[in-house]
C-alpha positions as CSV (number, residue, x, y, z in Angstrom):
1,X,102.9,19.6,70.6
2,X,100.1,19.4,68.0
3,X,97.6,22.0,66.8
4,X,93.9,21.7,66.2
5,X,92.4,23.9,63.5
6,X,89.0,25.4,62.8
7,X,86.9,23.9,60.1
8,X,84.4,25.5,57.9
9,X,81.5,23.5,56.4
10,X,78.2,24.3,54.8
11,X,74.9,23.4,56.4
12,X,71.9,24.5,54.3
13,X,74.2,26.7,52.2
14,X,75.4,28.8,55.1
15,X,79.0,28.8,56.3
16,X,79.3,27.3,59.8
17,X,82.5,28.2,61.4
18,X,84.0,26.7,64.5
19,X,86.6,28.3,66.8
20,X,89.6,26.3,67.8
21,X,92.4,26.3,70.3
22,X,95.8,26.6,68.7
23,X,98.9,25.6,70.7
24,X,101.8,27.9,70.0
25,X,105.0,27.6,71.9
26,X,103.3,25.5,74.6
27,X,100.5,27.9,75.4
28,X,97.0,27.6,74.1
29,X,95.6,30.6,72.2
30,X,91.9,30.8,71.1
31,X,91.4,31.8,67.5
32,X,88.3,32.2,65.4
33,X,87.7,31.7,61.8
34,X,88.3,34.6,59.5
35,X,84.9,36.2,58.7
36,X,83.5,36.3,55.2
37,X,82.5,39.6,53.6
38,X,80.5,40.6,50.5
39,X,81.8,42.6,47.6
40,X,80.3,45.9,46.5
41,X,77.0,45.9,44.7
42,X,77.2,45.9,40.9
43,X,75.5,49.3,40.8
44,X,77.7,51.0,43.4
45,X,80.4,53.6,43.1
46,X,83.5,52.3,44.9
47,X,86.8,53.8,46.1
48,X,89.8,51.7,47.0
49,X,93.2,52.9,48.2
50,X,96.0,50.6,47.1
51,X,99.5,49.9,48.4
52,X,102.1,52.6,48.8
53,X,105.5,52.6,47.0
54,X,108.5,55.0,46.9
55,X,109.4,57.3,44.0
56,X,112.5,58.4,45.9
57,X,113.8,57.2,49.2
58,X,117.4,58.3,50.0
59,X,119.4,58.0,53.2
60,X,118.6,60.4,56.0
61,X,119.7,64.0,55.4
62,X,118.9,64.0,51.7
63,X,115.9,66.4,51.4
64,X,112.8,65.5,49.5
65,X,109.4,67.1,50.1
66,X,106.5,68.9,48.4
67,X,106.1,66.4,45.6
68,X,104.4,67.6,42.4
69,X,103.4,65.6,39.3
70,X,102.3,65.9,35.7
71,X,101.3,63.2,33.2
72,X,100.8,63.1,29.5
73,X,100.1,60.4,26.9
74,X,102.8,58.8,24.8
75,X,102.9,55.6,22.7
76,X,105.3,52.9,23.6
77,X,105.5,49.8,21.4
78,X,102.1,50.6,19.9
79,X,100.5,51.1,23.3
80,X,99.2,54.4,24.7
81,X,100.7,54.9,28.2
82,X,101.1,57.8,30.6
83,X,104.4,59.4,30.9
84,X,104.5,60.7,34.4
85,X,106.9,63.4,35.7
86,X,107.4,63.9,39.4
87,X,109.4,66.7,41.0
88,X,110.1,67.7,44.5
89,X,112.0,70.3,46.6
90,X,115.5,69.0,47.5
91,X,116.3,72.2,49.4
92,X,115.2,73.4,52.8
93,X,111.8,75.1,53.1
94,X,113.2,78.6,53.5
95,X,112.9,81.8,51.5
96,X,116.7,82.2,51.7
97,X,117.5,78.7,50.4
98,X,118.4,78.3,46.7
99,X,115.9,76.1,44.9
100,X,117.1,72.5,44.2
101,X,114.7,70.3,42.2
102,X,114.5,66.5,42.6
103,X,113.2,64.7,39.6
104,X,111.9,61.4,38.4
105,X,110.2,60.1,35.2
106,X,108.0,57.1,34.6
107,X,107.4,55.8,31.1
108,X,104.7,53.3,32.2
109,X,102.0,55.1,34.1
110,X,103.9,55.6,37.4
111,X,104.6,51.9,37.9
112,X,108.4,52.4,37.9
113,X,110.6,55.5,37.9
114,X,114.0,56.5,36.6
115,X,115.2,58.8,39.4
116,X,118.0,61.2,38.7
117,X,119.7,63.9,40.7
118,X,118.9,67.5,40.3
119,X,116.1,67.8,37.8
120,X,115.7,70.2,34.8
121,X,112.2,71.4,35.6
122,X,109.6,71.7,38.4
123,X,106.3,70.1,37.1
124,X,104.1,72.0,39.6
125,X,102.7,73.9,36.6
126,X,103.0,71.9,33.4
127,X,100.9,71.1,30.4
128,X,101.1,69.6,26.9
129,X,100.1,72.2,24.4
130,X,98.2,72.0,21.1
131,X,101.5,72.0,19.1
132,X,102.7,68.9,21.0
133,X,105.2,70.7,23.1
134,X,105.4,70.7,26.9
135,X,105.4,73.9,28.9
136,X,106.3,74.3,32.5
137,X,106.3,77.5,34.6
138,X,108.4,77.7,37.7
139,X,106.8,78.3,41.1
140,X,109.1,81.2,41.9
141,X,109.1,84.1,39.3
142,X,112.0,86.2,38.2
143,X,112.1,89.7,39.7
144,X,114.4,92.4,38.3
145,X,116.1,93.8,41.4
146,X,116.4,97.3,39.9
147,X,112.9,97.7,38.6
148,X,110.8,95.2,40.5
149,X,109.4,93.9,37.2
150,X,108.1,90.3,37.5
151,X,108.7,87.8,34.8
152,X,107.8,84.1,34.7
153,X,110.5,81.4,34.6
154,X,109.6,78.9,31.9
155,X,110.8,75.7,30.5
156,X,109.8,74.0,27.2
157,X,110.3,70.6,25.6
158,X,109.7,69.6,22.0
159,X,110.5,65.9,22.7
160,X,108.1,65.0,25.5
161,X,110.4,65.9,28.3
162,X,113.7,64.3,27.1
163,X,115.3,67.8,26.9
164,X,114.2,71.2,28.1
165,X,114.9,74.7,27.1
166,X,114.6,77.5,29.7
167,X,113.4,81.0,29.1
168,X,111.1,83.7,30.4
169,X,107.6,84.9,29.8
170,X,106.1,88.3,30.2
171,X,103.7,88.9,33.1
172,X,101.4,91.9,32.3
173,X,100.0,93.6,35.4
174,X,97.1,95.8,34.5
175,X,94.0,95.5,36.7
176,X,96.1,94.2,39.7
177,X,99.6,95.3,40.8
178,X,101.4,92.6,42.8
179,X,104.2,93.1,45.3
180,X,105.1,89.4,44.8
181,X,103.6,86.3,43.3
182,X,103.8,82.5,43.3
183,X,102.7,80.4,40.3
184,X,100.3,77.6,41.5
185,X,99.1,75.1,40.2
186,X,98.7,73.6,36.8
187,X,98.1,74.9,33.3
188,X,94.8,74.2,31.4
189,X,94.5,74.8,27.6
190,X,91.1,75.7,26.2
191,X,90.1,74.3,22.8
192,X,90.6,77.8,21.3
193,X,94.2,77.6,22.4
194,X,94.0,80.0,25.4
195,X,96.1,78.9,28.3
196,X,94.8,79.4,31.9
197,X,97.0,79.3,35.0
198,X,96.4,80.3,38.6
199,X,98.8,82.4,40.6
200,X,98.7,83.9,44.1
201,X,100.4,86.7,45.8
202,X,100.0,90.0,47.7
203,X,98.5,92.8,45.7
204,X,99.0,96.5,46.4
205,X,96.2,97.6,48.7
206,X,95.4,94.1,50.1
207,X,96.2,92.8,53.6
208,X,95.7,89.2,52.6
209,X,96.9,87.1,49.6
210,X,94.6,86.6,46.6
211,X,94.4,83.9,43.9
212,X,94.3,85.2,40.4
213,X,93.7,83.4,37.1
214,X,96.1,84.3,34.3
215,X,95.6,83.7,30.5
216,X,97.9,83.4,27.5
217,X,96.9,83.4,23.9
218,X,100.5,82.9,22.5
219,X,101.3,79.5,24.1
220,X,102.7,81.0,27.3
221,X,105.0,83.7,25.9
222,X,102.8,86.5,27.5
223,X,100.4,86.3,30.4
224,X,97.6,88.7,31.3
225,X,95.0,88.6,34.0
226,X,91.7,86.8,33.1
227,X,90.1,87.1,36.5
228,X,91.8,89.2,39.3
229,X,90.4,87.3,42.3
230,X,88.9,83.8,42.3
231,X,87.8,84.8,45.8
232,X,88.1,88.5,46.6
233,X,90.2,88.9,49.7
234,X,89.0,90.7,52.8
235,X,91.0,92.3,55.6
236,X,91.3,89.0,57.4
237,X,90.8,86.2,54.9
238,X,92.4,85.7,51.6
239,X,93.5,82.7,49.5
240,X,96.7,81.4,48.0
241,X,97.5,77.9,46.7
242,X,95.0,77.3,43.9
243,X,94.2,74.7,41.2
244,X,91.7,74.8,38.3
245,X,90.2,71.8,36.6
246,X,87.3,70.8,34.3
247,X,84.3,69.2,35.7
248,X,82.2,66.5,34.1
249,X,79.5,69.0,33.1
250,X,82.0,71.3,31.4
251,X,82.4,74.0,34.0
252,X,85.7,75.0,35.7
253,X,86.2,74.4,39.3
254,X,88.9,76.1,41.4
255,X,90.1,74.9,44.8
256,X,91.7,77.5,47.0
257,X,93.7,77.3,50.2
258,X,92.6,79.8,52.7
259,X,95.0,82.6,53.9
260,X,94.1,83.6,57.4
261,X,91.6,80.8,57.5
262,X,92.2,77.0,57.7
263,X,89.6,76.4,55.1
264,X,89.6,74.9,51.6
265,X,87.4,77.0,49.4
266,X,85.8,76.1,46.0
267,X,84.3,78.2,43.3
268,X,82.9,77.5,39.8
269,X,83.0,79.2,36.4
270,X,80.6,78.6,33.6
271,X,82.4,80.9,31.1
272,X,85.9,79.4,31.0
273,X,87.2,81.4,33.9
274,X,86.1,84.9,33.2
275,X,83.6,85.0,36.1
276,X,83.3,82.8,39.2
277,X,80.6,81.9,41.7
278,X,81.0,83.1,45.3
279,X,83.6,80.9,46.9
280,X,82.6,78.7,49.8
281,X,84.3,76.2,52.0
282,X,83.9,72.6,50.7
283,X,81.5,70.4,52.6
284,X,83.6,67.4,53.4
285,X,82.1,64.1,54.6
286,X,82.0,63.1,58.2
287,X,85.4,62.3,59.6
288,X,87.5,64.0,57.0
289,X,90.1,66.5,58.3
290,X,89.3,70.1,57.8
291,X,92.8,70.5,56.2
292,X,93.4,73.0,53.5
293,X,97.0,72.8,52.2
294,X,97.9,72.4,48.5
295,X,94.7,71.1,46.9
296,X,95.2,68.9,43.9
297,X,92.5,67.6,41.6
298,X,91.9,65.4,38.5
299,X,89.0,64.6,36.3
300,X,89.2,60.9,35.6
301,X,88.2,59.5,32.2
302,X,85.2,57.8,33.9
303,X,83.9,61.2,34.9
304,X,84.7,61.1,38.6
305,X,86.5,64.1,40.1
306,X,89.2,63.2,42.7
307,X,90.5,65.8,45.1
308,X,93.4,65.6,47.5
309,X,94.6,68.1,50.1
310,X,96.6,68.0,53.3
311,X,97.5,69.2,56.8
312,X,96.9,67.3,58.9
313,X,97.8,64.1,57.0
314,X,96.8,63.6,53.3
315,X,93.1,63.4,52.5
316,X,91.3,62.2,49.4
317,X,87.6,63.0,48.5
318,X,85.6,62.0,45.4
319,X,82.8,63.8,43.5
320,X,81.0,60.7,42.1
321,X,79.2,62.6,39.4
322,X,82.3,64.7,38.6
323,X,80.6,68.1,39.1
324,X,82.3,69.0,42.4
325,X,79.0,69.9,44.0
326,X,79.1,67.0,46.5
327,X,82.2,65.4,48.0
328,X,82.1,61.8,49.3
329,X,84.2,58.7,49.9
330,X,86.7,60.2,52.4
331,X,90.0,58.2,52.4
332,X,93.1,58.9,54.4
333,X,96.0,58.2,51.9
334,X,98.9,59.0,54.3
335,X,99.3,59.9,58.0
336,X,102.6,60.0,59.9
337,X,102.2,62.5,62.8
338,X,104.7,62.0,65.7
339,X,102.1,63.2,68.3
340,X,98.4,64.0,68.4
341,X,98.8,67.6,69.6
342,X,99.7,70.6,67.6
343,X,102.2,71.6,66.1
344,X,103.4,67.9,65.9
345,X,100.0,66.8,64.7
346,X,100.7,68.8,61.5
347,X,104.0,67.1,61.0
348,X,104.8,63.7,59.5
349,X,103.8,65.1,56.0
350,X,104.1,68.5,54.6
351,X,100.4,68.1,53.5
352,X,101.4,68.7,49.9
353,X,100.1,66.2,47.4
354,X,99.8,65.8,43.7
355,X,97.5,63.5,41.7
356,X,97.4,62.3,38.1
357,X,95.0,60.0,36.3
358,X,96.7,56.9,34.7
359,X,93.6,54.9,33.5
360,X,89.9,55.3,33.2
361,X,89.3,54.4,36.8
362,X,92.6,54.8,38.5
363,X,94.8,57.7,39.7
364,X,98.1,57.9,41.5
365,X,98.6,60.2,44.5
366,X,102.1,61.5,45.4
367,X,103.2,63.0,48.7
368,X,106.1,63.1,51.2
369,X,106.8,61.7,54.6
370,X,107.7,65.0,56.2
371,X,108.5,68.6,55.3
372,X,112.1,69.5,54.5
373,X,114.1,70.0,57.8
374,X,111.4,71.6,60.0
375,X,108.9,68.8,59.7
376,X,111.4,65.9,59.8
377,X,113.3,66.5,62.9
378,X,111.5,63.8,64.8
379,X,112.2,61.3,62.0
380,X,116.0,61.7,61.9
381,X,115.6,63.7,58.7
382,X,114.5,60.6,56.8
383,X,112.8,62.1,53.8
384,X,111.1,60.3,50.9
385,X,108.6,60.8,48.1
386,X,105.8,58.2,48.0
387,X,103.1,57.2,45.5
388,X,99.8,55.4,46.1
389,X,97.2,54.3,43.6
390,X,93.6,55.0,44.1
391,X,90.7,53.2,42.3
392,X,87.5,55.2,41.9
393,X,85.1,53.1,39.9
394,X,81.6,53.8,38.5
395,X,78.8,51.1,38.6
396,X,79.0,48.2,36.3
397,X,80.4,44.6,36.7
398,X,80.9,43.6,33.1
399,X,83.2,46.1,31.6
400,X,85.1,44.7,28.6
401,X,88.9,45.4,28.6
402,X,88.9,46.8,25.1
403,X,92.5,48.2,25.1
404,X,93.9,44.8,26.1
405,X,91.7,42.9,23.7
406,X,92.6,45.2,20.8
407,X,96.3,44.7,21.5
408,X,95.9,40.9,21.6
409,X,93.9,41.0,18.4
410,X,90.8,39.3,19.8
411,X,88.9,42.6,19.3
412,X,89.2,44.5,16.0
413,X,88.7,48.2,15.2
414,X,87.9,49.1,11.6
415,X,87.3,52.5,10.2
416,X,88.9,55.4,8.3
417,X,90.7,58.2,10.1
418,X,92.1,61.5,9.2
419,X,95.7,61.8,8.3
420,X,98.1,61.2,11.2
421,X,99.6,64.1,13.1
422,X,103.3,63.4,13.8
423,X,103.1,65.6,17.0
424,X,100.5,63.3,18.6
425,X,101.2,59.6,18.0
426,X,98.2,58.7,20.2
427,X,95.8,60.3,17.7
428,X,94.9,57.1,15.7
429,X,92.2,54.5,15.3
430,X,93.2,52.8,18.6
431,X,92.7,56.1,20.3
432,X,89.0,55.4,20.5
433,X,89.6,52.8,23.1
434,X,93.0,53.3,24.7
435,X,91.9,54.2,28.2
436,X,92.8,57.9,27.9
437,X,90.4,60.9,27.8
438,X,93.1,63.4,26.9
439,X,92.3,65.7,24.0
440,X,94.6,64.0,21.4
441,X,94.2,60.3,22.5
442,X,91.3,60.0,20.1
443,X,90.2,58.6,16.7
444,X,89.3,61.4,14.3
445,X,87.0,59.6,11.9
446,X,86.1,60.2,8.3
447,X,83.5,57.3,8.4
448,X,81.9,55.0,10.9
449,X,84.0,53.1,13.6
450,X,83.2,49.4,13.9
451,X,84.2,47.3,16.9
452,X,84.2,43.5,16.2
453,X,84.1,41.8,19.6
454,X,85.7,38.5,20.4
455,X,82.3,36.9,20.9
456,X,78.6,37.8,21.4
457,X,77.8,39.6,24.6
458,X,74.6,41.0,26.1
459,X,75.5,44.6,26.2
460,X,73.6,46.8,28.8
461,X,75.8,49.9,29.4
462,X,77.9,52.0,27.0
463,X,80.4,54.8,27.9
464,X,81.2,57.3,25.2
465,X,83.3,60.4,25.0
466,X,83.3,62.3,21.7
467,X,85.6,65.2,20.8
468,X,87.2,66.9,23.8
469,X,85.5,70.2,24.4
470,X,83.7,70.3,21.0
471,X,80.0,69.9,20.4
472,X,79.3,66.8,18.4
473,X,76.6,64.3,17.5
474,X,76.9,60.5,17.5
475,X,74.9,57.3,16.8
476,X,75.8,54.0,18.4
477,X,74.3,50.8,16.9
478,X,74.6,47.1,17.6
479,X,74.6,44.0,15.5
480,X,74.9,40.3,15.9
481,X,76.1,39.5,12.4
482,X,77.6,42.8,11.2
483,X,75.0,43.3,8.5
484,X,71.7,44.0,10.3
485,X,71.9,46.9,12.8
486,X,69.7,48.1,15.6
487,X,68.3,51.6,15.8
488,X,70.8,53.9,17.6
489,X,70.9,52.7,21.3
490,X,73.0,55.8,22.2
491,X,72.4,59.0,20.2
492,X,73.9,62.2,21.8
493,X,73.3,65.4,20.1
494,X,75.4,68.5,20.5
495,X,77.2,67.2,23.6
496,X,80.5,68.8,24.8
497,X,82.6,66.1,26.5
498,X,85.5,66.2,28.8
499,X,85.0,62.7,30.2
500,X,83.0,59.6,29.4
501,X,79.2,59.7,29.6
502,X,77.4,56.5,30.5
503,X,74.1,55.2,29.1
504,X,72.2,52.2,30.4
505,X,70.6,50.5,27.4
506,X,68.1,47.6,27.1
507,X,70.2,44.4,27.3
508,X,71.0,43.5,23.7
509,X,73.0,40.7,22.1
510,X,75.8,42.0,20.0
511,X,79.1,41.1,18.5
512,X,79.5,44.3,16.5
513,X,79.3,47.9,17.7
514,X,79.2,50.8,15.2
515,X,79.8,54.4,16.2
516,X,79.1,57.1,13.7
517,X,80.7,60.4,14.9
518,X,83.4,62.9,13.9
519,X,85.6,62.0,16.9
520,X,85.6,59.1,19.4
521,X,88.0,60.0,22.3
522,X,86.9,56.9,24.4
523,X,84.5,54.0,24.2
524,X,83.6,51.6,26.9
525,X,81.3,48.6,26.6
526,X,79.6,46.7,29.5
527,X,78.0,43.2,29.3
528,X,75.2,42.0,31.6
529,X,76.2,38.4,31.2
530,X,79.8,38.3,32.4
531,X,81.8,39.3,35.4
532,X,85.1,40.7,34.1
533,X,86.4,42.4,37.2
534,X,87.7,45.3,35.0
535,X,85.5,47.8,36.8
536,X,85.9,46.3,40.2
537,X,88.1,48.1,42.8
538,X,91.5,46.6,43.2
539,X,92.5,44.9,46.5
540,X,88.8,44.4,47.5
541,X,86.3,41.6,47.1
542,X,84.7,41.5,43.6
543,X,81.4,43.3,43.2
544,X,78.3,41.1,43.2
545,X,80.1,38.3,45.1
546,X,79.1,37.2,48.6
547,X,80.7,35.1,51.4
548,X,84.2,36.0,50.2
549,X,87.3,35.3,52.2
550,X,90.9,35.9,51.1
551,X,89.5,36.8,47.7
552,X,90.3,40.1,46.0
553,X,90.5,41.7,42.6
554,X,94.1,42.2,41.4
555,X,96.1,43.3,38.3
556,X,99.7,42.5,39.1
557,X,102.2,39.7,38.5
558,X,100.2,38.0,35.8
559,X,97.5,39.3,33.4
560,X,93.9,38.4,33.4
561,X,92.4,36.2,30.7
562,X,92.9,38.6,27.7
563,X,92.5,41.5,30.2
564,X,94.2,43.3,33.1
565,X,92.2,42.4,36.1
566,X,91.1,39.1,37.6
567,X,89.8,37.5,40.8
568,X,92.5,36.0,43.0
569,X,91.9,33.5,45.9
570,X,95.0,33.2,48.1
571,X,95.0,30.5,50.7
572,X,97.9,30.9,53.2
573,X,95.5,30.3,56.1
574,X,95.6,27.0,58.0
575,X,92.4,28.0,59.8
576,X,90.1,28.7,56.7
577,X,89.7,28.2,53.0
578,X,89.8,31.1,50.5
579,X,86.3,31.3,49.0
580,X,84.0,33.5,46.9
581,X,80.4,32.9,45.8
582,X,78.6,34.5,42.9
583,X,74.8,34.1,43.4
584,X,72.4,33.8,40.5
585,X,68.7,33.5,40.2
586,X,67.6,29.9,40.7
587,X,67.0,27.9,37.5
588,X,66.4,24.2,36.8
589,X,69.4,24.2,34.4
590,X,72.6,26.3,34.5
591,X,75.6,26.9,32.3
592,X,78.6,28.2,34.1
593,X,81.7,29.3,32.2
594,X,84.9,31.0,33.3
595,X,88.7,31.1,32.9
596,X,90.8,29.5,35.6
597,X,94.6,29.6,36.3
598,X,96.5,28.0,39.1
599,X,99.2,30.4,40.2
600,X,100.0,27.8,42.8
601,X,97.8,24.8,42.2
602,X,98.6,23.3,45.7
603,X,95.9,20.8,46.6
604,X,93.6,22.0,43.9
605,X,90.5,24.1,43.6
606,X,86.9,23.4,44.5
607,X,84.1,24.3,42.1
608,X,80.7,24.2,43.7
609,X,77.2,24.7,42.2
610,X,74.7,25.7,44.9
611,X,71.0,25.7,44.6
612,X,67.7,25.9,46.6
613,X,66.3,22.9,48.4
614,X,62.7,21.7,48.6
615,X,62.7,22.7,52.3
616,X,63.5,26.3,51.4
617,X,67.2,26.2,52.2
618,X,70.3,26.1,50.2
619,X,72.7,23.2,49.5
620,X,75.6,22.3,47.2
621,X,74.1,20.3,44.4
622,X,77.4,19.6,42.5
623,X,80.9,19.9,43.6
624,X,84.1,19.3,41.6
625,X,87.7,19.1,42.7
626,X,90.4,20.0,40.0
627,X,93.8,19.0,41.4
628,X,97.3,18.2,40.2
629,X,98.2,14.5,40.5
630,X,101.0,12.6,38.9
631,X,101.9,15.3,36.5
632,X,98.4,15.9,35.2
633,X,95.3,17.8,36.3
634,X,92.5,15.4,37.5
635,X,88.9,16.1,38.0
636,X,86.7,14.4,40.5
637,X,83.1,14.9,41.7
638,X,81.7,14.7,45.2
639,X,78.7,12.4,45.8
640,X,76.8,11.5,48.9
641,X,79.0,8.4,49.0
642,X,82.3,10.2,48.6
643,X,84.6,11.4,45.8
644,X,84.5,9.7,42.3
645,X,87.0,10.3,39.5
646,X,85.7,12.0,36.4
647,X,88.8,12.2,34.2
648,X,92.1,14.0,33.7
649,X,93.8,16.4,31.3
650,X,96.7,14.9,29.3
651,X,99.1,17.1,31.3
652,X,99.4,19.7,34.0
653,X,99.6,23.1,32.4
654,X,102.3,25.4,33.8
655,X,101.4,27.8,36.6
656,X,99.7,31.1,35.4
657,X,98.1,29.4,32.4
658,X,94.5,30.3,31.7
659,X,92.2,27.4,31.1
660,X,88.5,27.8,29.9
661,X,86.1,25.8,32.1
662,X,82.4,25.1,31.4
663,X,80.1,23.4,33.9
664,X,76.6,22.5,32.7
665,X,74.1,21.2,35.2
666,X,70.6,19.8,34.7
667,X,68.2,18.1,37.1
668,X,69.9,14.7,36.2
669,X,73.5,15.3,35.3
670,X,76.5,17.6,35.1
671,X,78.9,18.0,32.2
672,X,82.3,19.6,32.6
673,X,85.0,20.6,30.1
674,X,88.4,22.0,31.0
675,X,90.7,23.6,28.4
676,X,88.6,22.0,25.6
677,X,88.6,18.5,27.1
678,X,85.1,17.3,27.6
679,X,84.7,14.9,30.5
680,X,82.0,12.2,30.8
681,X,78.7,13.2,32.2
682,X,78.3,12.8,36.0
683,X,74.9,11.7,37.3
684,X,75.4,11.5,41.0
685,X,74.9,14.8,42.8
686,X,76.3,15.5,46.2
687,X,73.1,17.1,47.7
688,X,69.6,17.3,46.5
689,X,68.5,20.7,45.1
690,X,65.6,21.9,43.1
691,X,67.7,24.0,40.8
692,X,71.0,25.9,40.6
693,X,71.9,29.4,41.7
694,X,75.4,30.5,40.8
695,X,78.9,29.2,41.8
696,X,81.3,29.0,44.7
697,X,85.1,29.0,44.1
698,X,87.2,27.9,47.0
699,X,90.6,26.4,47.9
700,X,90.8,22.7,48.9
701,X,90.5,21.8,52.6
702,X,91.0,23.8,55.7
703,X,94.3,22.3,56.6
704,X,95.8,22.6,53.1
705,X,97.6,26.0,52.4
706,X,99.9,27.7,49.9
707,X,97.4,27.8,47.1
708,X,96.5,30.6,44.8
709,X,93.7,30.3,42.3
710,X,92.8,32.9,39.6
711,X,89.4,33.4,37.9
712,X,88.2,35.7,35.1
713,X,85.2,36.2,32.8
714,X,82.6,34.4,35.0
715,X,79.3,33.8,33.2
716,X,76.3,32.2,34.7
717,X,73.3,31.6,32.4
718,X,70.1,29.6,32.5
719,X,69.7,27.9,29.1
720,X,66.1,27.1,28.1
């Protein structure tokens, strides 16, 4: 039996899709064409939840739940990367069970993990200190059975976690006397060296738990109470699990799990944790579970604050401006309940999560598939610890991938820096654009920092983070030739930064950027004249594109063109082509440039130049087909009389090879160059248009499949 397939064609520029009857196994099934969809707007905030993978997935009966994580910078082969530690409980969730710690470490930003057996440390409360050492404080304290004196169980590492030394720290109880405590979650070091750490427990005279903020001025040897109650307990409602983080505006935010109330409370401090605003329940967006278990939070380098919590399921919310005042962008990152009614509705995950930032716009969430023993009965005691990346991106379609370009040598940094600190390899000239906003991943300058770009761009947005937590001034200037400089286009004065601050500037041509400041922790540059996909959400259509189908932004398997991210069209669909259109303002002439790679050339790629018609519609003025044939890549053009050959490359480049392509169109002709080979001008258009308005990339033919086409650095201009 045969099969008829749907076809997609353009009439007046619009996709016209026809349904078809497909015969499968002798019975006809009606199918429709896959719909097209637009990407996000260039000026939009976007959140994308990516695929899930396992950190630890043993056979049934091996316990693994309540995952926690900690990340810090380290330098591997000259590249700043995140070293990510993950720990979990490998014992039953019971007060009488001896603690067993599961443990895994990633050297490459949580992409892969070395998983061992019982771990040396629980990273629920961990930090890298100002002397370069790591400090972790155990969840369960040490209690002297004779005196009841509570001490803190600590671990320290002087070699970034390769080895650990265990000890104890003194817990001074003065304003509050505790019957018992738990240490939860995270340690934050202020620029003056003071450590902050939340705990919770039952204090004498209370009927409900309270969350307390501790402080240490001797790098964690001694802890005293900085604030006795982040939310004072009442007779019926208290708090327990807590986390403290910076916000983009420099305050502290604390998230608190309710005790006696299924609420998640938040409170703010403007004086580094000495006093706090009245705590109130967070206002979650519509559809988000009320949930309240084990809040976790991270301030991304791009200034967006990302919050996770659980029970039921695992929930993610985003504060787009990083202040925590408003929570948006609800995403369910994991759900696994065996039934929709309680208590089973609260099973399928313990609800505990952890989150770490691994790049300016990406974090990784960690969680479990069920709580140890009591929450995993209906799953045959199949426990595991999972990870899932989350992209939360700010506006801007033309972000330049400075870290990758600096590593490749296409972009150069020049300037003089202070003497290196052997404790922090990430403190160096490259620290100014390494993707990290950590305190020591910075360039400490003794003169101006100059960035020499790989070519001229029209810059329209600049992200800048100066010294972490220290008031500083800066001037950012631009130049085309490196000799004549603009007046400062960004000139902060006395700013105290904990994340990038973004400034929209008048679009300005520049190949050189000069920053005069004591410290540059992070610099980002955005161009108005190129779509780079570096600030697009992964696994979604690219921002600014329309009519996309089977077209997403990706960063795996192969690199972009001197970058990480790229646009990928994958055609495995015998019903439809993969396609994506980037519209542009109509112009009588147009210059289109981009990088192209055939991951699977298949039957080739279609490159179409649409434009307006005299009748007010849209048509495809020029269309080119780049395809493999006889061991070379051939180019042909479509005319109203059919296809005509234009020329061929001398060979067929290997798969995954980036080729620069330029298509210049005028009212009378089109000129194409591929990988530096300039083809003869073509003067026969396919359809009549009065100008040109962007580009459409698509796979060849509806019936043809098994093609994958990659695109990067798409630029559409209208030369005068």
